[in-house]
N, C-alpha and C positions, 0 to 999 in steps of 0.2 A: 316386283318385290312386295311382300306383304307390308302394310304400314307399320312403322315402329309404334310400340305401345307407350308413347310418351306425349305425342301431339304437342311438343314444345314445352311441356310442363314439368319435365323431370328426366331422369336418366333413361336410357333406352334398352329395349329388348325387341328383337324381331325374329320371327320364325317363318321359314319358307321351305317348301318341298323342292327337291331337285327338279321336278318337272316344271314347277312354276319358275324356278330360277332360269331354266333353259328358255322358257317362253318369254321371259321378261327382258332378255338382252341378246345382242347379236353374238354369233359364235366366236368371231375373232376377239371381241372384247373379253369374253368369258375365259379365254385361254391365255391371256396375257398375265404376267406376274403382277401382283398387287400387294399393297401394304395397308393394313387396316388398323384403326385405333380401337377396334372392338375385338373381344374374344369370339372365336368361332368354334362351335361344337358341331361335329358332323358324324352322322351315323347312317347306315344303309338298311333298308328293309328288303331289298332284292338286288341281284346283279353284283357287279364288282367294278371298282374304278381305282384310279390313282390320284393322289393329291400331294403336291409338293409343299413342304414347309421349310423355309430357309435353305432351299436348293437341295434338300433331301427328299426323294420321292417315297411315299408310303402307299403300299397296297392296302386297300380297304375292302372288307367283306362284310356281309350282313351281321349285325350284332356288335361289331367292333366300334370303338369310339375314337375319333381324332379331335384333339384340342389344340388349336393354334392360338397363340397369345398375341396381344396387341404389339405392333411393331415388327412382327415376323412377316417375311415375304411368303405369300401363298400363290399357288398356280393350279388351276383345275386341269384334269386330264381324264378322258373317258367318261365325260358327263352323260353322254347319251347311252351308256351301258348300265346305268344303275338308277334305282329310285331310293329316296331317303329323305332325311330332314336336316336342315341347317338351322342352328340356333345362334344368333349373334347378340351379344350384350356388352354393355359398358362395365368396366370394373366397379364403378360406384353404384351399379344397380344392386349388387349383393350387399347384404348387411355386413358390418365390420367383422363380426365374429366368424361368419362363414368365409369371408374373404381371407382372414388369417388362417382358418382351419384348412383351407384347400391350397394355401400358398399361391393365391391368385396372381400375384405379380412376379412369380418366379420364372424368369426367362429360360431357365434350365430344366424346367419340369418336363416329364416325358410327353411326347406328342401322342403316342398311341396307347390305348388301353384295351385289353381283351377280357371281357367278362366270362364267367362261368355260365352255365345254362340257367341257374337260379338267379344270378345277378342280371342276366339278360332280361328275364321276365320282369324283374323289379324295375329295371331301367326303362323298359318299354312302357310299363304302366305309368311311370313318372313322366315320361315324354308325352304320352297321350294326354294325360291330365293337363300338362302345361300347354300343349297345343290347343286344347279345348278352351281353356280359360283365356288364352291369348286371342282367340277368334271371337269369343263371346263378348257382349257389351251390355250386360244386364245389371252390372253393379255400379255404384257410385265410383268416380274416378279414384279417390284415395283408397277405397276398399279393394278395387281391382288391382291397383298397384301393389298393395301389400300381399294379395293372393299370389300374383305373379312372382314377386320377390321370394316368397316362402317356397313356392313350387320349384323355382329355379335353384334355390338353396338345396332342396332335397336331391335334385338331379346332380348338381356338381359335387356335392358331398359323396354321393354314391360313386360317381365317376372317379373322383380323386382317390377313393379308397381301393380301387381296382389295382391289381399288380401290373406293373409296366413290363413289357417284353424285355428280356435280357437285363433285368435290374441287378445291379451289383450291390456290394456291401455299403452300409451307410458311410458317407464321406467324413473325413476328420474335420474338426473345428478349424484347423489351420487352412485346409483347402477351401472351406466355405468362406472364411474371412478373405482369402486371396481372391476367390472367384467374385465375391461381391465388390471388392476393391477394383478389380479389373473392369467390371461392368460399369462402375461409376467413372473411372478415370482413363479408360483406354484411349480416348481422343486427346488426352493431355500428356500421357507418358507411355512409351513402349519399353522403358528400361526396367528390368527386373529389380535392380538395386533401389529404385524409387519405391517400389511396392514393399520391398523388404524393410526399408527404413520406416515407412509409414506404419507397417504392421508390427514392427519390432521382432521380426524373425530374420534369420539369415537366408540369403538366396538359396543355399543348399537345402535348408528345411522346407522352403516353399516348393522347390523342385521335387523333393521326395514326396511331399504330400500330393502334388499335382500328378506325378507319375502314378502313384497308387490309386488315385480317384479317377483320373481322366486318361491315363496311359500315355501322356506326353509331358515333356519338360515344361517348366513354368514359363520360360521365355516363348516357347512355341504357343502356349496357351494364350498369351497376350497377343501375339501376332495373328493368331487365327481369329481372335475377336475383332481385331482391326480389319482384317480381310472380310469378315462377315458383314460388318457395317458398310464397307466399301461396296460389296456386292449388292447389298440391299439398296443403297442409294443409286448405284448404276442401273439396276434393274427397274426401279420404280420411280425415278425422278428424272427431270430433264437437266439437272444441274451438271455443268461441264465437269469432266473428270478432274481437271486441274483444281477447280473449286472444291470438289469432294476431298481431294488430297489436303487442301488447306484446312478444311473442317476436321480432318483426322490428325492434324498436327504435323504435317509434312511441310518442310520449308520451301520445297520447289516441286513443280510437276514432274521433273525428271526423277527425283527421289521417290515420289509416290509411284510412278510407272515402274521403276526398277523393283521396288518392294513388292508391288502387286504381281509383276511378271515372275519374279523368283519363286513366289509361293503358290501361284496358280498355273503357271505355264502359258499364260496368255496376257495380253495387255488389257487395261481397263476399257479401251474403246472396243476391242474385239469381244470382250465379255459382254458388254452392253448390247452389241449387235446380235450376239447369239441368244441372249436372254429375250430379246424382242422378236426373234424369228418365230413365226407361227409354226406349230407342229403340223406335220403332214399326216 
């Protein structure tokens, strides 16, 4: 792994090629699910591969961009069939205006972005310049940090402006308020009535807004968020399933197991075993 550009003195950014990523770690470790506290930008220069983000597999081809956010579960697949670049950075490496402009902390932001030919050329130039400055060490530390921060801002602003595949209409304010409330409180409450009361909307209003924006009822939206967090912890931590259930607000392991099985068709233990199984 290429050394991070902070040396213990500030927030981090690291850039590595896929070939160097393969050379720097054993194959089984690279194919296990992992959860990072860094953003991950991935683009290919040749070949094709797949990369899973929160248990959804994305096919990646040259020129396309994948953006995984902190806390999401990632898993590599087909690493030996592609060449490209991985850029990892901490949220606070970006300046505040850029972070707000690209909605850097939005866990619902699109994972994939597909540029036009013109956008691809601009993104390639921005990436090349960022890589060059990251590997160079000819500037004073403070100056180098600012150069990297500005170059990364150019890149992420361009990526964030790209259209997302299958983008729908802009969601309503009701849905956005509900979505944000669920993100904050899903481990504390799975009751739609609690969210309706907190947001001063009726349960029916929340369900209409969620159906229009996400295609599912509001109660199912809450349950899916709980299941996602359970899957994340089962796949990427050694915490016992019963303890995971406690952290997600379940009063007993039996209730958690029943909730998980009803919504996934498998038990938490079986899901963990499948997630840890090495691909053939």
